[in-house]
N, CA, C and O atoms as a CHARMM CRD file, in Angstrom:
* protein
*
  284
    1    1 MET  N      0.76400  -1.41100   0.11000 PROA 1      0.00000
    2    1 MET  CA    -0.05100   0.11100  -0.24600 PROA 1      0.00000
    3    1 MET  C      0.60700   1.53900   0.12800 PROA 1      0.00000
    4    1 MET  O      0.81000   1.85400   1.30000 PROA 1      0.00000
    5    2 ILE  N      0.98200   2.53300  -1.17000 PROA 2      0.00000
    6    2 ILE  CA     1.57500   3.55400  -1.40800 PROA 2      0.00000
    7    2 ILE  C      0.38500   4.31100  -0.28300 PROA 2      0.00000
    8    2 ILE  O     -0.73500   3.82100  -0.14100 PROA 2      0.00000
    9    3 SER  N      0.81800   5.51200   0.43400 PROA 3      0.00000
   10    3 SER  CA     0.60200   5.87700   1.48800 PROA 3      0.00000
   11    3 SER  C      1.08800   7.43900   0.87800 PROA 3      0.00000
   12    3 SER  O      2.16200   7.67600   0.32400 PROA 3      0.00000
   13    4 GLU  N     -0.06100   8.44500   1.15900 PROA 4      0.00000
   14    4 GLU  CA    -0.14700   9.72400  -0.29700 PROA 4      0.00000
   15    4 GLU  C      0.97900  10.00600   0.72700 PROA 4      0.00000
   16    4 GLU  O      1.26800   9.69100   1.88100 PROA 4      0.00000
   17    5 PRO  N      1.71800  11.15000  -0.80700 PROA 5      0.00000
   18    5 PRO  CA     3.39200  12.14500  -0.37400 PROA 5      0.00000
   19    5 PRO  C      2.42700  12.93300   1.23300 PROA 5      0.00000
   20    5 PRO  O      1.20600  12.93600   1.39200 PROA 5      0.00000
   21    6 THR  N      3.40300  13.46300   2.11200 PROA 6      0.00000
   22    6 THR  CA     3.36200  14.82700   2.94700 PROA 6      0.00000
   23    6 THR  C      3.49100  15.79900   1.86500 PROA 6      0.00000
   24    6 THR  O      3.89800  15.71100   0.70700 PROA 6      0.00000
   25    7 GLU  N      2.77800  17.25900   2.95400 PROA 7      0.00000
   26    7 GLU  CA     2.71900  18.01800   2.21400 PROA 7      0.00000
   27    7 GLU  C      4.27400  18.64200   2.64400 PROA 7      0.00000
   28    7 GLU  O      4.25000  19.86800   2.74900 PROA 7      0.00000
   29    8 ARG  N      5.80800  17.92500   2.94700 PROA 8      0.00000
   30    8 ARG  CA     6.89300  18.46800   3.26800 PROA 8      0.00000
   31    8 ARG  C      7.06700  17.27600   1.79600 PROA 8      0.00000
   32    8 ARG  O      7.59100  17.13900   0.69100 PROA 8      0.00000
   33    9 GLN  N      6.48100  16.84700   2.47100 PROA 9      0.00000
   34    9 GLN  CA     7.34400  15.33000   0.58000 PROA 9      0.00000
   35    9 GLN  C      7.66000  16.46900  -1.08200 PROA 9      0.00000
   36    9 GLN  O      8.68900  16.91900  -1.58800 PROA 9      0.00000
   37   10 VAL  N      6.16600  16.55400  -1.46100 PROA 10     0.00000
   38   10 VAL  CA     5.72900  16.88200  -2.16900 PROA 10     0.00000
   39   10 VAL  C      6.26800  19.06700  -2.59500 PROA 10     0.00000
   40   10 VAL  O      5.82200  19.92800  -3.35200 PROA 10     0.00000
   41   11 GLN  N      7.36400  18.99800  -1.58600 PROA 11     0.00000
   42   11 GLN  CA     7.53900  20.49700  -1.55000 PROA 11     0.00000
   43   11 GLN  C      8.86200  20.13400  -2.18000 PROA 11     0.00000
   44   11 GLN  O      9.27600  20.71900  -3.18100 PROA 11     0.00000
   45   12 ILE  N      9.70000  18.89400  -1.41400 PROA 12     0.00000
   46   12 ILE  CA    10.52500  18.39000  -1.77900 PROA 12     0.00000
   47   12 ILE  C     10.86300  17.56600  -2.80800 PROA 12     0.00000
   48   12 ILE  O     11.93800  17.59600  -3.40800 PROA 12     0.00000
   49   13 LEU  N      9.53100  16.48700  -3.11000 PROA 13     0.00000
   50   13 LEU  CA     9.90300  16.91200  -4.74800 PROA 13     0.00000
   51   13 LEU  C      9.64000  17.78900  -5.28400 PROA 13     0.00000
   52   13 LEU  O     10.10400  17.75000  -6.42400 PROA 13     0.00000
   53   14 ARG  N      9.17500  18.52800  -5.10900 PROA 14     0.00000
   54   14 ARG  CA     8.86300  19.94900  -6.72400 PROA 14     0.00000
   55   14 ARG  C     10.58700  21.22300  -5.78600 PROA 14     0.00000
   56   14 ARG  O     10.74600  22.43100  -5.96500 PROA 14     0.00000
   57   15 ALA  N     11.11600  20.66200  -5.26700 PROA 15     0.00000
   58   15 ALA  CA    12.39000  21.57000  -4.81300 PROA 15     0.00000
   59   15 ALA  C     13.89900  19.97300  -6.19200 PROA 15     0.00000
   60   15 ALA  O     14.98200  19.92700  -6.77600 PROA 15     0.00000
   61   16 VAL  N     13.08600  19.42900  -5.96600 PROA 16     0.00000
   62   16 VAL  CA    14.59000  17.99300  -6.47200 PROA 16     0.00000
   63   16 VAL  C     14.13500  17.94800  -7.72200 PROA 16     0.00000
   64   16 VAL  O     14.61500  16.94200  -8.24200 PROA 16     0.00000
   65   17 ARG  N     13.11600  18.80900  -8.84200 PROA 17     0.00000
   66   17 ARG  CA    12.78000  18.31100  -9.47000 PROA 17     0.00000
   67   17 ARG  C     13.03500  19.60900 -11.40800 PROA 17     0.00000
   68   17 ARG  O     13.17700  19.53400 -12.62800 PROA 17     0.00000
   69   18 SER  N     12.86900  20.98000  -9.75100 PROA 18     0.00000
   70   18 SER  CA    13.24400  21.26200  -9.96700 PROA 18     0.00000
   71   18 SER  C     15.08500  22.37200 -10.27600 PROA 18     0.00000
   72   18 SER  O     15.57000  23.36300 -10.82100 PROA 18     0.00000
   73   19 TRP  N     15.44100  20.90900  -9.22200 PROA 19     0.00000
   74   19 TRP  CA    16.99300  21.81100  -9.00800 PROA 19     0.00000
   75   19 TRP  C     17.51400  20.83700 -10.04700 PROA 19     0.00000
   76   19 TRP  O     18.60100  21.16900 -10.52200 PROA 19     0.00000
   77   20 ILE  N     16.84300  19.39800 -10.63700 PROA 20     0.00000
   78   20 ILE  CA    18.41900  18.77400 -11.63700 PROA 20     0.00000
   79   20 ILE  C     17.37300  19.35900 -13.19200 PROA 20     0.00000
   80   20 ILE  O     17.93800  19.73900 -14.21800 PROA 20     0.00000
   81   21 ALA  N     16.30400  19.32800 -13.09300 PROA 21     0.00000
   82   21 ALA  CA    15.68900  20.07400 -15.08800 PROA 21     0.00000
   83   21 ALA  C     17.01900  21.76600 -14.63700 PROA 21     0.00000
   84   21 ALA  O     17.37900  22.37400 -15.64600 PROA 21     0.00000
   85   22 ASP  N     17.49700  22.23800 -13.45300 PROA 22     0.00000
   86   22 ASP  CA    18.38000  23.34600 -13.86200 PROA 22     0.00000
   87   22 ASP  C     19.73000  23.49200 -13.53700 PROA 22     0.00000
   88   22 ASP  O     20.53700  24.34600 -13.90300 PROA 22     0.00000
   89   23 HSD  N     19.86700  22.44500 -12.72900 PROA 23     0.00000
   90   23 HSD  CA    21.56200  22.00200 -13.37900 PROA 23     0.00000
   91   23 HSD  C     22.02100  20.14700 -12.81000 PROA 23     0.00000
   92   23 HSD  O     22.78500  19.74000 -11.93400 PROA 23     0.00000
   93   24 GLY  N     20.85100  19.20300 -14.11200 PROA 24     0.00000
   94   24 GLY  CA    21.24600  18.77900 -14.71600 PROA 24     0.00000
   95   24 GLY  C     21.75800  17.30900 -13.38600 PROA 24     0.00000
   96   24 GLY  O     21.91300  16.19200 -13.88000 PROA 24     0.00000
   97   25 GLU  N     21.94700  17.44900 -11.98600 PROA 25     0.00000
   98   25 GLU  CA    22.09100  15.72700 -11.27300 PROA 25     0.00000
   99   25 GLU  C     20.79100  16.94500  -9.77200 PROA 25     0.00000
  100   25 GLU  O     20.14900  17.99500  -9.73200 PROA 25     0.00000
  101   26 GLY  N     21.19000  15.67400  -8.82300 PROA 26     0.00000
  102   26 GLY  CA    20.64800  15.86800  -8.41900 PROA 26     0.00000
  103   26 GLY  C     21.23300  17.32900  -7.17500 PROA 26     0.00000
  104   26 GLY  O     22.14800  18.13800  -7.32900 PROA 26     0.00000
  105   27 PRO  N     20.12100  17.14200  -5.85300 PROA 27     0.00000
  106   27 PRO  CA    21.03000  18.68800  -4.82400 PROA 27     0.00000
  107   27 PRO  C     20.87000  18.22400  -3.55200 PROA 27     0.00000
  108   27 PRO  O     19.98100  17.44500  -3.20900 PROA 27     0.00000
  109   28 SER  N     21.97200  18.82800  -2.62400 PROA 28     0.00000
  110   28 SER  CA    22.61500  17.73500  -1.78800 PROA 28     0.00000
  111   28 SER  C     21.70600  18.06200  -0.55200 PROA 28     0.00000
  112   28 SER  O     21.11300  19.10300  -0.26900 PROA 28     0.00000
  113   29 VAL  N     21.77400  16.94100   0.05300 PROA 29     0.00000
  114   29 VAL  CA    20.20000  17.21900   1.33800 PROA 29     0.00000
  115   29 VAL  C     20.62000  19.13700   1.65500 PROA 29     0.00000
  116   29 VAL  O     19.72700  19.97900   1.56100 PROA 29     0.00000
  117   30 ARG  N     22.13300  19.53600   2.03100 PROA 30     0.00000
  118   30 ARG  CA    21.90600  21.25700   2.28800 PROA 30     0.00000
  119   30 ARG  C     21.44300  21.93700   1.57600 PROA 30     0.00000
  120   30 ARG  O     21.02900  23.07200   1.81600 PROA 30     0.00000
  121   31 GLU  N     21.42500  21.31200   0.46800 PROA 31     0.00000
  122   31 GLU  CA    20.39800  22.62000  -0.22200 PROA 31     0.00000
  123   31 GLU  C     19.52900  22.42100  -0.92000 PROA 31     0.00000
  124   31 GLU  O     19.04700  23.39500  -1.49800 PROA 31     0.00000
  125   32 ILE  N     18.83800  20.78000  -1.21500 PROA 32     0.00000
  126   32 ILE  CA    17.50900  21.27500  -0.80100 PROA 32     0.00000
  127   32 ILE  C     16.87100  21.31800   0.59900 PROA 32     0.00000
  128   32 ILE  O     15.67400  21.50100   0.37300 PROA 32     0.00000
  129   33 ALA  N     17.10300  21.22400   2.28000 PROA 33     0.00000
  130   33 ALA  CA    16.78000  21.96100   2.92500 PROA 33     0.00000
  131   33 ALA  C     17.12400  23.55800   2.77500 PROA 33     0.00000
  132   33 ALA  O     16.14100  24.02700   3.34800 PROA 33     0.00000
  133   34 ASP  N     17.68000  24.35500   2.48100 PROA 34     0.00000
  134   34 ASP  CA    17.32800  26.08700   1.55000 PROA 34     0.00000
  135   34 ASP  C     16.63700  25.95400   1.27300 PROA 34     0.00000
  136   34 ASP  O     15.63400  26.49200   1.74200 PROA 34     0.00000
  137   35 LEU  N     16.61200  25.00600   0.14100 PROA 35     0.00000
  138   35 LEU  CA    15.12100  24.83100  -0.90000 PROA 35     0.00000
  139   35 LEU  C     14.30400  25.09800   0.04300 PROA 35     0.00000
  140   35 LEU  O     14.57200  26.22200   0.46800 PROA 35     0.00000
  141   36 VAL  N     13.24100  24.53300   0.71800 PROA 36     0.00000
  142   36 VAL  CA    12.41300  23.70000   1.43400 PROA 36     0.00000
  143   36 VAL  C     12.11600  24.94000   2.63800 PROA 36     0.00000
  144   36 VAL  O     10.95300  25.18100   2.96400 PROA 36     0.00000
  145   37 GLY  N     13.35800  25.74300   3.30000 PROA 37     0.00000
  146   37 GLY  CA    12.79200  26.20900   4.58300 PROA 37     0.00000
  147   37 GLY  C     13.46100  25.09300   5.78900 PROA 37     0.00000
  148   37 GLY  O     13.22700  25.27800   6.98400 PROA 37     0.00000
  149   38 LEU  N     14.18400  24.10300   5.37700 PROA 38     0.00000
  150   38 LEU  CA    14.31000  22.91700   7.52800 PROA 38     0.00000
  151   38 LEU  C     15.65700  24.19100   6.66200 PROA 38     0.00000
  152   38 LEU  O     15.96200  24.62900   5.55300 PROA 38     0.00000
  153   39 SER  N     16.13900  24.30700   8.42500 PROA 39     0.00000
  154   39 SER  CA    17.52000  24.28500   9.07000 PROA 39     0.00000
  155   39 SER  C     18.40800  22.87500   9.49500 PROA 39     0.00000
  156   39 SER  O     19.58200  22.81600   9.85800 PROA 39     0.00000
  157   40 SER  N     17.75800  22.14900   9.37800 PROA 40     0.00000
  158   40 SER  CA    17.95800  20.67700   9.33400 PROA 40     0.00000
  159   40 SER  C     18.41300  20.08600   8.60100 PROA 40     0.00000
  160   40 SER  O     18.03000  20.29500   7.45000 PROA 40     0.00000
  161   41 THR  N     19.59000  18.90600   8.83900 PROA 41     0.00000
  162   41 THR  CA    19.41900  18.33700   6.96600 PROA 41     0.00000
  163   41 THR  C     19.35200  16.71500   7.09500 PROA 41     0.00000
  164   41 THR  O     19.46100  15.79600   6.28400 PROA 41     0.00000
  165   42 GLY  N     19.02300  16.83300   9.08600 PROA 42     0.00000
  166   42 GLY  CA    18.13300  15.21900   9.25900 PROA 42     0.00000
  167   42 GLY  C     16.84500  15.02800   9.12100 PROA 42     0.00000
  168   42 GLY  O     16.26000  14.03300   8.69200 PROA 42     0.00000
  169   43 SER  N     16.29600  16.33500   9.62200 PROA 43     0.00000
  170   43 SER  CA    14.39000  16.27200   8.60400 PROA 43     0.00000
  171   43 SER  C     14.52900  16.00200   7.67600 PROA 43     0.00000
  172   43 SER  O     14.27500  14.80700   7.52500 PROA 43     0.00000
  173   44 VAL  N     15.03700  16.80600   6.23900 PROA 44     0.00000
  174   44 VAL  CA    15.56600  16.10000   5.04600 PROA 44     0.00000
  175   44 VAL  C     16.08600  14.70900   4.71900 PROA 44     0.00000
  176   44 VAL  O     15.79200  13.67900   4.11300 PROA 44     0.00000
  177   45 ALA  N     16.90200  15.19500   5.36600 PROA 45     0.00000
  178   45 ALA  CA    17.68500  12.85600   5.37200 PROA 45     0.00000
  179   45 ALA  C     16.56900  12.16400   5.65700 PROA 45     0.00000
  180   45 ALA  O     16.66400  10.99700   5.27600 PROA 45     0.00000
  181   46 TYR  N     15.51700  12.43100   6.19200 PROA 46     0.00000
  182   46 TYR  CA    14.06700  11.04800   7.14200 PROA 46     0.00000
  183   46 TYR  C     14.04200  11.11000   5.54000 PROA 46     0.00000
  184   46 TYR  O     14.62500  10.48300   4.65500 PROA 46     0.00000
  185   47 GLN  N     13.15800  12.09100   5.56500 PROA 47     0.00000
  186   47 GLN  CA    11.93400  12.44000   4.79200 PROA 47     0.00000
  187   47 GLN  C     12.67100  11.99500   2.73800 PROA 47     0.00000
  188   47 GLN  O     12.07100  11.59800   1.74000 PROA 47     0.00000
  189   48 LEU  N     14.13600  12.34300   2.98500 PROA 48     0.00000
  190   48 LEU  CA    14.67900  11.38600   2.11100 PROA 48     0.00000
  191   48 LEU  C     13.97900   9.58600   1.63600 PROA 48     0.00000
  192   48 LEU  O     13.17800   8.95900   0.94300 PROA 48     0.00000
  193   49 ALA  N     15.21100   9.50300   2.81400 PROA 49     0.00000
  194   49 ALA  CA    14.58500   7.97600   3.73000 PROA 49     0.00000
  195   49 ALA  C     13.03000   7.63100   3.37400 PROA 49     0.00000
  196   49 ALA  O     13.17500   6.98500   2.33700 PROA 49     0.00000
  197   50 ARG  N     11.92000   7.67300   3.57500 PROA 50     0.00000
  198   50 ARG  CA    10.96300   7.66100   3.13200 PROA 50     0.00000
  199   50 ARG  C     10.29300   7.85000   2.77900 PROA 50     0.00000
  200   50 ARG  O      9.14700   7.61000   3.15900 PROA 50     0.00000
  201   51 MET  N     10.80100   8.62500   1.44200 PROA 51     0.00000
  202   51 MET  CA    10.88400   8.50400  -0.30400 PROA 51     0.00000
  203   51 MET  C     11.24600   7.09200  -0.43100 PROA 51     0.00000
  204   51 MET  O     10.48500   6.15800  -0.17900 PROA 51     0.00000
  205   52 GLU  N     12.08000   7.02400  -0.71200 PROA 52     0.00000
  206   52 GLU  CA    12.39800   6.70900  -1.35300 PROA 52     0.00000
  207   52 GLU  C     12.48600   5.08800  -1.22800 PROA 52     0.00000
  208   52 GLU  O     12.66400   4.42100  -2.24700 PROA 52     0.00000
  209   53 ALA  N     12.32900   4.33300   0.33500 PROA 53     0.00000
  210   53 ALA  CA    10.69500   3.24500   0.58800 PROA 53     0.00000
  211   53 ALA  C     10.12900   3.60300   0.58300 PROA 53     0.00000
  212   53 ALA  O      9.69100   3.31100   1.69600 PROA 53     0.00000
  213   54 LEU  N      9.44800   4.24100   0.17200 PROA 54     0.00000
  214   54 LEU  CA     8.57900   4.60300  -0.98400 PROA 54     0.00000
  215   54 LEU  C      8.22300   4.25100  -2.23200 PROA 54     0.00000
  216   54 LEU  O      7.12100   3.75300  -2.46500 PROA 54     0.00000
  217   55 GLY  N      9.19800   4.49500  -3.22700 PROA 55     0.00000
  218   55 GLY  CA     9.28200   4.38700  -4.33000 PROA 55     0.00000
  219   55 GLY  C      9.21500   5.56000  -4.80800 PROA 55     0.00000
  220   55 GLY  O      9.33900   5.66100  -6.02800 PROA 55     0.00000
  221   56 MET  N      8.95100   7.06600  -3.81400 PROA 56     0.00000
  222   56 MET  CA     8.68500   8.05800  -4.60300 PROA 56     0.00000
  223   56 MET  C      9.63900   8.20100  -5.32900 PROA 56     0.00000
  224   56 MET  O      9.48600   8.66600  -6.45800 PROA 56     0.00000
  225   57 ILE  N     11.05900   7.77600  -4.77600 PROA 57     0.00000
  226   57 ILE  CA    13.46300   7.21600  -5.76600 PROA 57     0.00000
  227   57 ILE  C     13.16000   7.61800  -5.14100 PROA 57     0.00000
  228   57 ILE  O     12.31000   8.04800  -4.36000 PROA 57     0.00000
  229   58 SER  N     14.89000   7.32500  -5.92000 PROA 58     0.00000
  230   58 SER  CA    15.73600   6.37700  -5.92800 PROA 58     0.00000
  231   58 SER  C     16.71100   7.06900  -6.41300 PROA 58     0.00000
  232   58 SER  O     16.63200   8.03300  -7.17600 PROA 58     0.00000
  233   59 ARG  N     18.44000   6.15600  -5.59100 PROA 59     0.00000
  234   59 ARG  CA    19.27900   6.86900  -5.95000 PROA 59     0.00000
  235   59 ARG  C     20.10200   5.94100  -7.39200 PROA 59     0.00000
  236   59 ARG  O     19.69700   4.77900  -7.36600 PROA 59     0.00000
  237   60 THR  N     20.85000   6.11700  -8.27200 PROA 60     0.00000
  238   60 THR  CA    21.95100   5.85300  -8.28000 PROA 60     0.00000
  239   60 THR  C     23.54300   4.94800  -7.80700 PROA 60     0.00000
  240   60 THR  O     24.29600   4.13500  -8.34300 PROA 60     0.00000
  241   61 ASP  N     23.44900   5.68800  -6.47800 PROA 61     0.00000
  242   61 ASP  CA    24.68300   6.28700  -5.88200 PROA 61     0.00000
  243   61 ASP  C     24.44800   6.13500  -4.48700 PROA 61     0.00000
  244   61 ASP  O     23.56400   6.97000  -4.30300 PROA 61     0.00000
  245   62 ARG  N     24.71300   5.51500  -3.21300 PROA 62     0.00000
  246   62 ARG  CA    24.85900   6.03600  -2.23100 PROA 62     0.00000
  247   62 ARG  C     25.04400   7.76700  -1.46400 PROA 62     0.00000
  248   62 ARG  O     25.13100   8.25100  -0.33500 PROA 62     0.00000
  249   63 ARG  N     25.03100   8.23700  -2.90200 PROA 63     0.00000
  250   63 ARG  CA    25.18900  10.14600  -2.47500 PROA 63     0.00000
  251   63 ARG  C     23.67300  10.37500  -2.96800 PROA 63     0.00000
  252   63 ARG  O     23.10400   9.75000  -3.86200 PROA 63     0.00000
  253   64 TRP  N     23.10400  11.51600  -2.10400 PROA 64     0.00000
  254   64 TRP  CA    21.74100  12.38500  -3.06600 PROA 64     0.00000
  255   64 TRP  C     21.68100  12.81500  -3.85600 PROA 64     0.00000
  256   64 TRP  O     20.60800  12.78200  -4.45800 PROA 64     0.00000
  257   65 ARG  N     23.01100  13.64500  -4.49500 PROA 65     0.00000
  258   65 ARG  CA    23.14700  13.57400  -5.88000 PROA 65     0.00000
  259   65 ARG  C     22.46100  13.13300  -7.14800 PROA 65     0.00000
  260   65 ARG  O     21.93400  13.41800  -8.22300 PROA 65     0.00000
  261   66 SER  N     22.84200  12.23100  -6.25600 PROA 66     0.00000
  262   66 SER  CA    22.36700  11.10400  -7.71300 PROA 66     0.00000
  263   66 SER  C     20.44400  10.12900  -7.47900 PROA 66     0.00000
  264   66 SER  O     20.10800   8.98400  -7.78400 PROA 66     0.00000
  265   67 ILE  N     19.84800  10.98700  -6.99500 PROA 67     0.00000
  266   67 ILE  CA    19.16400  11.19400  -7.14600 PROA 67     0.00000
  267   67 ILE  C     17.91600  10.97900  -8.08100 PROA 67     0.00000
  268   67 ILE  O     17.85200  11.96700  -8.81200 PROA 67     0.00000
  269   68 ARG  N     16.84100  10.04600  -8.37500 PROA 68     0.00000
  270   68 ARG  CA    16.05000   9.82400  -9.44700 PROA 68     0.00000
  271   68 ARG  C     15.02100   9.75300  -8.56500 PROA 68     0.00000
  272   68 ARG  O     15.03500   9.13300  -7.50200 PROA 68     0.00000
  273   69 LEU  N     13.40600  10.91000  -9.37900 PROA 69     0.00000
  274   69 LEU  CA    11.98600  10.70400  -9.63300 PROA 69     0.00000
  275   69 LEU  C     11.87400   9.59300  -9.88800 PROA 69     0.00000
  276   69 LEU  O     12.40800   8.96100 -10.80000 PROA 69     0.00000
  277   70 GLY  N     10.78500   9.07200  -8.68200 PROA 70     0.00000
  278   70 GLY  CA    10.01200   7.75000  -9.64400 PROA 70     0.00000
  279   70 GLY  C      9.61000   8.13000 -10.33200 PROA 70     0.00000
  280   70 GLY  O      9.99600   9.21900 -10.75700 PROA 70     0.00000
  281   71 ASN  N      8.26600   7.26300 -11.03500 PROA 71     0.00000
  282   71 ASN  CA     7.25100   7.58200 -11.76700 PROA 71     0.00000
  283   71 ASN  C      6.40600   8.37300 -11.39100 PROA 71     0.00000
  284   71 ASN  O      5.45300   8.65100 -12.11900 PROA 71     0.00000
């Protein structure tokens, strides 16, 4: 069962999509935090891990810059 994304996850998806379109690669955790107005990179990392577990995003590498958007 896939749950609906939270508002924060939607914000992160939009920020990642925009960043990839502008830069050709995924943003760092710090860059995502700055884009969505979070001061804690730990909060971003938590959300990214949840999003990855739900299949919303994936990585081709251990780095978050290798992030790919899900279907």
